[in-house]
C-alpha positions as a Markdown table, in Angstrom:
| # | Residue | x | y | z |
|---|---|---|---|---|
| 1 | Met | 0.0 | -0.2 | 0.1 |
| 2 | Cys | 1.3 | 3.5 | -0.7 |
| 3 | Arg | 2.7 | 5.7 | 2.0 |
| 4 | Tyr | 0.3 | 8.5 | 1.9 |
| 5 | Gly | -2.8 | 5.8 | 1.9 |
| 6 | Met | -1.0 | 3.8 | 5.4 |
| 7 | Tyr | -0.2 | 6.6 | 7.2 |
| 8 | Gly | -2.3 | 9.9 | 5.9 |
| 9 | Pro | -4.2 | 11.9 | 5.9 |
| 10 | Tyr | -1.3 | 14.4 | 5.5 |
| 11 | Lys | -1.4 | 17.8 | 4.8 |
| 12 | Asp | -1.4 | 19.9 | 1.3 |
| 13 | Ile | 1.4 | 22.0 | 0.1 |
| 14 | Tyr | 0.5 | 25.1 | -1.2 |
| 15 | Ala | 3.1 | 27.6 | -2.6 |
| 16 | Cys | 2.4 | 31.2 | -2.8 |
| 17 | Phe | 5.1 | 32.4 | -6.1 |
| 18 | Ser | 4.7 | 36.0 | -5.3 |
| 19 | Cys | 5.7 | 35.7 | -1.4 |
| 20 | Arg | 7.9 | 32.6 | -2.3 |
| 21 | Lys | 6.4 | 30.9 | 0.6 |
| 22 | Val | 4.6 | 27.5 | 1.2 |
| 23 | Phe | 2.0 | 26.5 | 3.7 |
| 24 | Lys | 0.7 | 23.0 | 4.4 |
| 25 | Gln | -3.2 | 22.8 | 4.9 |
| 26 | Thr | -5.8 | 20.6 | 5.6 |
| 27 | Ser | -6.0 | 17.6 | 3.3 |
| 28 | Asp | -8.7 | 16.5 | 1.0 |
| 29 | Gln | -9.4 | 13.5 | 3.0 |
| 30 | Glu | -10.1 | 15.6 | 5.7 |
| 31 | Leu | -12.6 | 17.5 | 3.8 |
| 32 | Ser | -16.2 | 17.1 | 2.9 |
| 33 | Lys | -16.9 | 17.3 | -1.2 |
| 34 | Ala | -18.5 | 20.6 | -0.9 |
| 35 | Glu | -15.6 | 22.0 | 1.3 |
| 36 | Ile | -13.0 | 20.7 | -1.3 |
| 37 | Gly | -15.3 | 22.1 | -3.9 |
| 38 | Asn | -15.8 | 25.7 | -2.4 |
| 39 | Arg | -11.8 | 25.9 | -0.7 |
| 40 | Asp | -9.3 | 28.4 | -2.0 |
| 41 | Tyr | -6.3 | 29.0 | 0.4 |
| 42 | Lys | -4.9 | 32.2 | 0.6 |
| 43 | Cys | -1.5 | 33.5 | 1.2 |
| 44 | Pro | -1.5 | 35.0 | 4.7 |
| 45 | Gln | 0.9 | 37.9 | 3.5 |
| 46 | Cys | -0.4 | 38.7 | 0.3 |
| 47 | Ser | -3.5 | 37.3 | -0.2 |
| 48 | Glu | -3.0 | 35.6 | -3.7 |
| 49 | Ile | -4.8 | 32.0 | -4.0 |
| 50 | Met | -2.0 | 30.0 | -3.7 |
| 51 | Lys | -1.2 | 26.9 | -5.6 |
| 52 | Asp | -1.6 | 23.1 | -4.6 |
| 53 | Met | 2.1 | 22.0 | -5.2 |
| 54 | Gly | 1.6 | 18.5 | -4.1 |
| 55 | His | 3.1 | 16.2 | -0.9 |
| 56 | Asp | 6.0 | 16.0 | -2.3 |
| 57 | Phe | 7.1 | 20.0 | -3.1 |
| 58 | Gln | 10.0 | 20.8 | -1.0 |
| 59 | Ala | 10.3 | 24.5 | -1.8 |
| 60 | Pro | 13.3 | 26.5 | -2.6 |
| 61 | Lys | 14.9 | 29.1 | -0.1 |
| 62 | Lys | 13.1 | 31.9 | -0.5 |
| 63 | Asp | 16.0 | 33.9 | -2.2 |
| 64 | Asp | 16.5 | 31.5 | -4.6 |
| 65 | Ile | 14.5 | 33.4 | -7.3 |
| 66 | Lys | 15.8 | 31.3 | -10.3 |
| 67 | Gln | 14.5 | 28.3 | -8.4 |
| 68 | Trp | 11.3 | 29.8 | -7.6 |
| 69 | Met | 10.9 | 30.7 | -11.4 |
| 70 | Lys | 11.6 | 27.2 | -12.3 |
| 71 | Val | 8.7 | 25.8 | -9.9 |
| 72 | Glu | 6.3 | 28.1 | -11.5 |
| 73 | Ile | 7.1 | 27.5 | -15.0 |
| 74 | Leu | 6.9 | 23.7 | -14.4 |
| 75 | Tyr | 3.6 | 24.0 | -12.5 |
| 76 | Arg | 2.0 | 26.5 | -15.2 |
| 77 | Asn | 2.8 | 23.7 | -17.6 |
| 78 | Gly | 0.9 | 21.2 | -15.5 |
| 79 | Phe | 3.7 | 19.7 | -13.5 |
| 80 | Thr | 3.0 | 19.2 | -9.7 |
| 81 | Tyr | 4.4 | 17.5 | -6.8 |
| 82 | His | 1.5 | 14.7 | -6.5 |
| 83 | Ser | 2.2 | 11.2 | -5.8 |
| 84 | Cys | 1.0 | 8.0 | -3.7 |
| 85 | Gly | 4.5 | 8.1 | -1.9 |
| 86 | Cys | 5.9 | 5.2 | -3.2 |
| 87 | Gly | 8.1 | 6.7 | -5.6 |
| 88 | Gly | 7.9 | 10.5 | -5.5 |
| 89 | Pro | 6.3 | 12.2 | -8.5 |
| 90 | Gly | 9.2 | 11.6 | -10.8 |
| 91 | Tyr | 11.8 | 13.6 | -12.1 |
| 92 | Arg | 11.6 | 17.3 | -12.7 |
| 93 | Ala | 14.0 | 19.9 | -14.1 |
| 94 | Ala | 16.7 | 20.4 | -12.0 |
| 95 | Thr | 17.5 | 24.0 | -12.6 |
| 96 | Leu | 15.8 | 26.9 | -14.8 |
| 97 | Ser | 18.2 | 26.4 | -17.7 |
| 98 | Glu | 16.8 | 22.7 | -17.8 |
| 99 | Val | 13.2 | 24.1 | -17.8 |
| 100 | Glu | 12.5 | 24.2 | -21.6 |
| 101 | Gln | 14.3 | 21.5 | -22.6 |
| 102 | Phe | 12.6 | 19.2 | -20.0 |
| 103 | Leu | 9.2 | 20.7 | -21.2 |
| 104 | Glu | 9.7 | 19.7 | -24.7 |
| 105 | Lys | 10.6 | 16.2 | -24.1 |
| 106 | Asn | 7.9 | 16.0 | -21.3 |
| 107 | Arg | 5.1 | 17.8 | -23.3 |
| 108 | Val | 1.6 | 16.8 | -21.8 |
| 109 | Phe | -0.4 | 19.1 | -24.5 |
| 110 | Lys | -0.6 | 18.3 | -27.9 |
| 111 | Ser | -0.2 | 22.2 | -29.1 |
| 112 | Ala | 0.6 | 25.3 | -27.7 |
| 113 | Gly | -3.0 | 26.5 | -27.5 |
| 114 | Glu | -3.9 | 23.5 | -25.4 |
| 115 | Ala | -1.3 | 24.6 | -23.1 |
| 116 | Leu | -2.9 | 27.8 | -23.3 |
| 117 | Leu | -6.3 | 26.8 | -22.6 |
| 118 | Asn | -5.0 | 24.5 | -19.7 |
| 119 | Gln | -3.4 | 27.7 | -18.0 |
| 120 | Leu | -6.3 | 29.9 | -18.4 |
| 121 | Thr | -8.8 | 27.5 | -17.2 |
| 122 | Met | -6.3 | 26.2 | -14.6 |
| 123 | Lys | -7.6 | 26.8 | -10.8 |
| 124 | Gln | -5.5 | 29.5 | -9.4 |
């Protein structure tokens, strides 16, 4: 059985790209379906809606702007750090300079239009 299934509920990790901070929030397993649908976690500092990064996300240091840019680009292209806890979310680009090549190799959208549509409709 998966680690998160066996030992949960784990808190979900949410990131604010503006403030470069992360916060752990109540897990989906602890909420009703109505609460999950109406949930928007806002950053305590700037009040922007935070992004659900997944249990396996490890935030860069606050002053590491390039790493935060990398994480935000990956997020906007559909790459988060969700997994069941067994093997992790898989490889992610390690540096900002590797992101473009990583996205080309792991493109999940058939066209730039699909990527844009996903970005526009993605839960902010």
